[in-house]
C-alpha positions in Angstrom: 74.3 -37.5 -34.2 74.9 -34.3 -36.2 77.1 -36.1 -38.7 75.0 -39.3 -38.9 77.6 -41.3 -37.1 74.9 -42.9 -35.0 73.0 -45.6 -37.0 69.2 -45.2 -37.1 67.1 -48.1 -35.8 63.3 -48.3 -36.1 61.5 -47.2 -32.9 64.9 -46.7 -31.1 65.9 -43.2 -30.0 69.2 -42.0 -31.4 70.3 -41.2 -27.9 69.8 -44.8 -26.8 71.7 -46.1 -29.8 74.5 -43.7 -29.2 74.7 -44.6 -25.6 74.9 -48.3 -26.4 77.6 -47.6 -29.0 79.7 -45.6 -26.5 79.4 -48.3 -23.9 80.4 -51.0 -26.3 83.5 -49.0 -27.4 84.3 -48.5 -23.7 83.9 -52.2 -23.1 86.3 -52.9 -25.9 88.8 -50.5 -24.4 88.6 -48.0 -27.2 87.7 -45.5 -24.5 89.4 -45.6 -21.1 88.6 -44.3 -17.7 85.0 -43.5 -18.7 83.2 -42.0 -15.7 80.4 -39.6 -14.7 81.9 -36.4 -13.4 80.3 -33.6 -11.4 80.6 -30.1 -12.7 83.2 -27.9 -11.0 80.6 -25.3 -10.1 79.9 -26.1 -6.4 76.4 -24.6 -6.5 75.3 -26.9 -9.3 77.5 -29.9 -9.0 74.7 -31.8 -7.3 72.5 -31.1 -10.3 74.7 -31.5 -13.3 77.2 -34.1 -14.4 79.0 -35.0 -17.6 80.6 -38.2 -18.8 84.4 -38.0 -19.4 86.7 -40.5 -20.9 90.2 -40.9 -22.3 91.5 -42.5 -25.5 94.7 -44.5 -25.6 97.5 -42.9 -27.7 97.6 -45.9 -30.0 93.8 -45.7 -30.7 94.2 -41.9 -31.2 96.9 -42.5 -33.8 94.9 -45.1 -35.6 91.8 -42.8 -35.7 93.9 -40.0 -37.2 95.4 -42.4 -39.7 92.0 -43.5 -40.9 90.6 -40.0 -41.0 93.6 -38.6 -42.9 93.0 -34.9 -43.7 89.4 -34.9 -42.8 90.0 -33.6 -39.2 92.2 -30.6 -38.3 93.0 -28.7 -35.2 94.3 -25.1 -35.2 96.3 -24.2 -32.1 99.0 -21.6 -31.5 101.6 -23.2 -33.8 103.0 -21.7 -37.0 102.9 -24.9 -39.0 99.1 -25.4 -38.5 98.1 -23.6 -41.7 99.2 -26.6 -43.8 96.5 -28.7 -42.1 93.8 -26.5 -43.6 93.4 -28.4 -46.9 90.3 -28.6 -49.1 89.7 -32.1 -47.7 89.0 -30.9 -44.1 85.5 -31.8 -42.9 85.9 -31.3 -39.1 87.8 -28.3 -37.8 88.6 -27.3 -34.2 90.0 -23.8 -33.8 91.4 -22.2 -30.7 91.1 -18.5 -30.0 94.8 -17.7 -30.3 95.1 -19.1 -33.8 91.7 -18.0 -35.2 93.0 -14.9 -36.9 94.8 -14.9 -40.3 94.7 -18.7 -40.7 90.9 -18.8 -40.2 90.2 -15.8 -42.4 92.2 -17.3 -45.2 90.6 -20.7 -44.8 87.0 -19.4 -44.7 87.6 -17.4 -47.9 88.4 -20.7 -49.7 84.8 -21.7 -49.5 85.4 -25.3 -48.7 82.2 -27.1 -49.7 82.9 -30.2 -47.5 83.2 -28.6 -44.1 80.7 -30.2 -41.7 82.0 -29.4 -38.2 83.4 -26.1 -36.9 84.1 -25.9 -33.2 85.5 -22.7 -31.7 85.1 -23.3 -27.9 87.7 -20.7 -26.8 86.4 -17.7 -28.8 86.1 -16.5 -32.3 86.4 -13.2 -34.3 83.9 -11.5 -36.5 86.4 -11.0 -39.3 85.9 -14.5 -40.6 82.3 -15.0 -39.6 81.0 -13.0 -42.5 82.1 -15.9 -44.7 79.9 -18.4 -43.0 77.2 -18.1 -45.6 79.5 -20.0 -47.9 79.3 -23.1 -45.7 75.8 -24.4 -46.1 77.3 -27.9 -45.6 77.8 -27.3 -41.9 76.1 -29.7 -39.6 77.8 -28.9 -36.2 78.7 -25.4 -35.1 80.1 -24.1 -31.8 80.9 -20.4 -31.3 81.9 -18.7 -28.1 82.7 -15.1 -27.0 81.8 -13.6 -30.4 80.9 -10.0 -30.2 78.2 -10.3 -32.8 76.0 -13.0 -34.3 76.3 -12.2 -38.0 75.3 -15.6 -39.3 72.1 -15.8 -41.2 70.4 -19.1 -40.3 69.0 -19.6 -43.8 72.5 -20.3 -45.0 72.8 -23.2 -42.5 69.8 -25.4 -43.5 71.7 -28.6 -42.8 72.8 -27.6 -39.3 72.0 -30.3 -36.7 74.0 -29.0 -33.7 74.3 -25.3 -32.7 76.2 -24.4 -29.5 76.2 -20.8 -28.5 76.7 -21.4 -24.8 78.8 -19.0 -22.6 78.0 -16.0 -24.9 77.1 -13.2 -22.4 76.6 -10.7 -25.2 73.6 -12.5 -26.7 70.3 -10.8 -25.7 68.1 -12.5 -28.2 68.5 -15.0 -31.0 67.5 -14.2 -34.6 63.9 -15.1 -35.4 65.3 -16.9 -38.4 66.7 -19.6 -36.1 63.2 -21.1 -36.4 63.9 -22.1 -40.0 66.6 -24.5 -39.0 64.2 -27.4 -39.4 67.0 -30.1 -39.2 68.4 -28.7 -35.9 68.5 -31.4 -33.2 70.5 -29.6 -30.5 70.4 -25.9 -29.5 72.7 -25.0 -26.5 72.4 -21.5 -25.1 73.4 -22.3 -21.5 75.2 -19.6 -19.6 73.9 -16.9 -22.0 73.1 -14.8 -18.9 71.7 -11.8 -20.9 69.5 -13.8 -23.2 66.0 -12.3 -22.8 64.0 -14.5 -25.1 64.0 -17.4 -27.5 62.7 -17.2 -31.1 58.9 -17.0 -31.1 58.4 -19.6 -33.8 60.5 -22.4 -32.2 57.4 -24.6 -32.4 58.3 -25.2 -36.1 61.7 -26.7 -35.3 60.3 -30.2 -35.5 63.7 -32.0 -35.3 64.7 -30.3 -32.1 65.6 -33.0 -29.4 67.8 -31.1 -26.9 67.3 -27.5 -25.7 69.9 -26.5 -23.2 68.9 -23.2 -21.4 70.4 -23.5 -18.0 71.8 -20.4 -16.3 69.8 -18.2 -18.7 68.8 -16.0 -15.8 67.4 -13.2 -18.0 64.8 -15.3 -19.8 61.3 -13.9 -19.2 59.3 -16.8 -20.6 59.3 -19.7 -23.1 58.0 -19.2 -26.7 54.4 -20.2 -27.3 53.2 -23.7 -28.2 56.4 -25.4 -27.1 54.5 -28.6 -26.7 54.5 -29.0 -30.5 58.2 -30.0 -30.3 57.2 -33.6 -30.0 60.8 -34.8 -30.4 62.1 -32.8 -27.5 63.8 -34.9 -24.8 66.0 -32.5 -23.0 64.8 -29.1 -21.7 67.0 -28.0 -18.9 65.4 -24.6 -17.8 61.8 -23.7 -18.3 60.6 -20.2 -17.3 56.8 -19.8 -16.6 55.9 -16.4 -18.0 53.1 -14.2 -16.9 51.9 -13.0 -20.3 49.4 -14.8 -22.6 51.8 -15.2 -25.5 54.1 -17.5 -23.4 54.1 -21.3 -23.0 52.6 -22.5 -19.7 54.0 -25.5 -18.1 51.0 -27.4 -19.4 52.9 -27.5 -22.7 55.1 -30.1 -21.1 52.3 -32.6 -20.9 53.2 -34.6 -24.0 56.9 -34.1 -23.9 58.9 -37.2 -22.9 61.6 -35.3 -21.1 64.7 -36.9 -19.6 67.7 -35.8 -17.5 67.4 -32.6 -15.6 64.7 -30.0 -15.6 64.3 -26.7 -13.7 60.9 -25.0 -13.5 61.3 -21.4 -12.7 58.9 -18.5 -11.8 56.3 -20.9 -10.4 54.5 -17.9 -8.9 53.0 -17.6 -12.4 51.7 -21.2 -12.4 48.2 -22.2 -11.4 47.2 -25.6 -9.9 45.4 -26.6 -13.1 48.5 -25.9 -15.2 50.7 -27.8 -12.8 48.4 -30.8 -13.0 48.4 -30.8 -16.8 52.2 -30.9 -16.9 52.0 -34.5 -15.4 55.5 -34.5 -14.0 54.8 -37.8 -12.3 54.6 -39.5 -15.6 58.0 -38.3 -16.8 60.0 -41.3 -15.5 63.1 -40.4 -17.4 63.7 -37.2 -15.4 66.4 -37.7 -12.8 67.0 -34.2 -11.5 64.2 -31.7 -10.8 64.4 -28.1 -9.5 61.3 -26.2 -8.6 61.7 -22.4 -8.1 59.4 -19.6 -6.9 61.2 -16.4 -7.8 58.9 -13.8 -6.3 55.8 -13.7 -4.1 52.2 -13.6 -5.2 49.6 -11.8 -3.2 50.3 -12.4 0.5 46.8 -13.7 1.3 47.2 -16.3 -1.5 50.6 -17.6 -0.5 49.8 -20.5 1.8 47.2 -21.8 -0.6 48.7 -21.3 -4.1 52.2 -22.5 -3.3 51.0 -25.7 -1.6 48.5 -26.6 -4.3 51.0 -26.0 -7.1 53.7 -28.1 -5.4 51.2 -30.8 -4.7 50.3 -30.9 -8.4 54.0 -31.1 -9.4 54.6 -34.3 -7.6 57.4 -36.1 -9.5 57.8 -39.8 -10.0 59.3 -42.0 -7.3 62.7 -42.7 -8.9 63.9 -39.1 -8.9 67.6 -38.8 -7.9 67.9 -35.0 -7.1 65.2 -32.7 -5.8 65.7 -29.0 -5.3 62.9 -26.6 -4.1 63.5 -22.8 -3.8 61.3 -20.0 -2.5 58.4 -22.1 -1.2 56.2 -19.9 1.0 53.4 -22.0 2.3 53.1 -22.8 6.0 52.9 -26.6 5.4 53.9 -29.2 2.9 51.8 -31.2 0.5 51.3 -34.9 1.4 54.0 -36.3 -0.9 56.6 -34.0 0.7 55.8 -34.7 4.3 57.9 -37.8 4.5 59.2 -38.4 1.0 58.9 -42.1 1.8 58.1 -43.0 -1.8 61.5 -41.6 -2.9 63.5 -43.2 -0.1 65.3 -45.8 -2.3 66.5 -43.4 -5.1 66.8 -39.8 -3.9 70.5 -39.0 -3.4 70.4 -35.2 -3.1 67.8 -32.9 -1.5 68.0 -29.1 -1.5 65.4 -26.9 0.3 66.0 -23.1 0.1 63.9 -20.2 1.3 61.2 -22.0 3.2 60.6 -18.8 5.3 57.1 -19.6 6.6 57.0 -23.4 6.7 57.2 -25.0 10.1 56.8 -28.7 9.2 59.6 -30.6 7.4 60.1 -34.1 6.1 61.8 -36.8 8.1 65.1 -36.5 6.3 66.6 -39.7 7.7 63.9 -41.8 6.0 65.8 -41.2 2.8 68.0 -44.3 2.7 70.0 -43.3 -0.4 70.5 -39.6 0.5 74.1 -38.5 0.1 73.7 -34.7 -0.1 71.4 -32.6 2.1 71.3 -28.8 1.7 69.0 -26.7 3.9 69.2 -22.9 3.6 67.0 -20.1 5.0 64.5 -22.3 6.7 63.5 -19.7 9.2 61.4 -21.9 11.4 63.5 -25.1 11.5 64.6 -25.8 15.1 66.0 -29.3 14.7 67.0 -31.6 12.0 64.8 -34.4 13.3 61.5 -33.7 15.1 59.9 -37.1 15.4 60.8 -40.6 16.4 63.3 -41.7 13.7 66.2 -44.0 13.0 68.6 -41.2 14.1 71.1 -42.5 11.5 71.9 -41.1 8.0 73.5 -44.2 6.6 74.8 -42.8 3.3 74.9 -39.0 3.8 78.3 -37.6 2.8 77.7 -33.8 2.5 75.5 -31.8 4.9 75.0 -28.0 4.3 73.1 -26.0 6.8 73.1 -22.3 5.9 71.4 -19.4 7.7 69.2 -21.5 10.0 68.8 -18.9 12.6 66.4 -20.9 14.9 68.1 -24.2 14.7 69.3 -25.1 18.2 69.8 -28.9 18.2 70.2 -31.8 15.9 67.3 -33.8 17.4 64.2 -32.5 19.1 64.4 -32.7 22.9 61.4 -35.1 23.1 63.1 -37.8 21.0 66.7 -37.5 22.3 66.3 -40.2 24.9 66.0 -42.7 22.1 69.6 -42.4 21.1 72.2 -40.1 19.6 72.1 -38.9 16.0 75.0 -40.3 13.9 76.4 -39.7 10.4 78.7 -42.7 9.8 79.6 -41.6 6.2 79.6 -37.8 6.5 82.7 -36.2 5.1 81.8 -32.6 4.6 79.8 -30.4 7.0 78.9 -26.7 6.3 77.1 -24.8 9.1 77.5 -21.0 8.7 74.7 -18.8 9.9 73.5 -21.3 12.6 74.4 -19.2 15.7 72.5 -21.5 18.1 74.0 -24.8 17.0 76.9 -25.4 19.4 77.4 -29.2 19.2 78.3 -31.7 16.6 76.8 -35.2 16.2 78.9 -38.4 15.9 80.7 -38.1 12.6 83.6 -40.6 12.5 84.6 -40.0 8.9 84.4 -36.2 8.8 87.1 -34.5 6.6 86.0 -30.9 6.3 84.0 -28.4 8.4 83.0 -24.9 7.5 81.9 -22.6 10.3 81.1 -19.0 11.1 84.1 -16.9 12.3 82.7 -16.7 15.8 81.8 -20.3 15.9 85.4 -21.3 15.5 85.9 -20.4 19.2 83.2 -22.8 20.4 84.0 -26.1 21.9 83.0 -28.2 18.9 84.5 -31.7 19.0 86.6 -31.3 15.9 90.0 -31.6 17.4 89.6 -35.4 17.6 89.6 -35.9 13.8 92.8 -36.3 11.9 93.4 -35.1 8.3 90.4 -32.7 8.6 90.3 -29.2 7.3 88.3 -26.4 9.2 87.1 -23.4 7.2 86.0 -20.2 8.8 83.5 -17.8 7.1 
């Protein structure tokens, strides 16, 4: 997209055209082994995935032959400097070779350079020459000690990736003049406190990646004016009047994954305006309360906000953190409307809630994560199917009061079974001393003391047992 390789079609989003082009190339075997892969971070693997593929050596050689000297890669090899000709348009530079070679190259003022990717790190010695490269359309910088680039010299930039730069505390306000920028990635900039105030003028912005920006206090005002925005991974609801409320999401056609954080600053009216239920392209949703509001308002405000944030029925992943009401809104009580599509459910920090959904109603559920649910006594409390047909990973963490898998009053109806369960994690559940029927179990993680209990794990072959 940054280099106009995706053809434009009237009334068709560039992302759609690009996806179709990729799939067609994969169908023709230009790409091989194309697959959706979960991220390695175990805490977020349920929430994020990327598409990976390979290219055959022959196709790779043909592509290099066609491109000639337009593409160059600098790695730790002494002969790589000869690749840095005046014809280079797309340059990949590794950290170990970005010293003398890069400084000499940047001084040449190559007017044709369009892509510069430094994913393993960069040095500030050659960054001062960046103002000579107004032709740049795609730029990726990582682990740079300073951001010395003036955005006004990058007016043609379409793609800017500053992810994994822990030194960044704020972006230059001048970023807002990058009117052609389509993608801004600041994911994993853990010390980033704020985004440019005038981002609302970045009319071409389509993708804003902000995940793991834990220090963000709020979103810049009038974010809803970014009418082209389709990806917004992490939205922080600020408490001050000069921040965007989640009501700014109303007219944004968001897709993929979205985390709404600091919901303690959100009112029921604002939550209704956000109209999450109409954002049918969203697949992964995380709702987070980060701190408590006034104690007397907790049961009421949390429930009303969560009720107003009801998502559409085809959501694939739902994660709710820090919910403090004593009961659930109607749409959460049985989740029956999501039973065909929801594959992962994470509930964390429900310290006061004593009513929970019937989890086994979720026919497509593959991952269930329950953590710090202080009043949960059993996984199933009512008459139910007693079978999780597709569940593969079950994580029960710090459930102090959980004593049994199925409430005593319904146990006569049969035994709970997990026919597909492969991974079971149950640390911090001191009163849970039995295991349900799990014929395909491959791994169990327990408390240190629980390893001495008579759990029926010795009957499984090729299974690992971890002890916390």
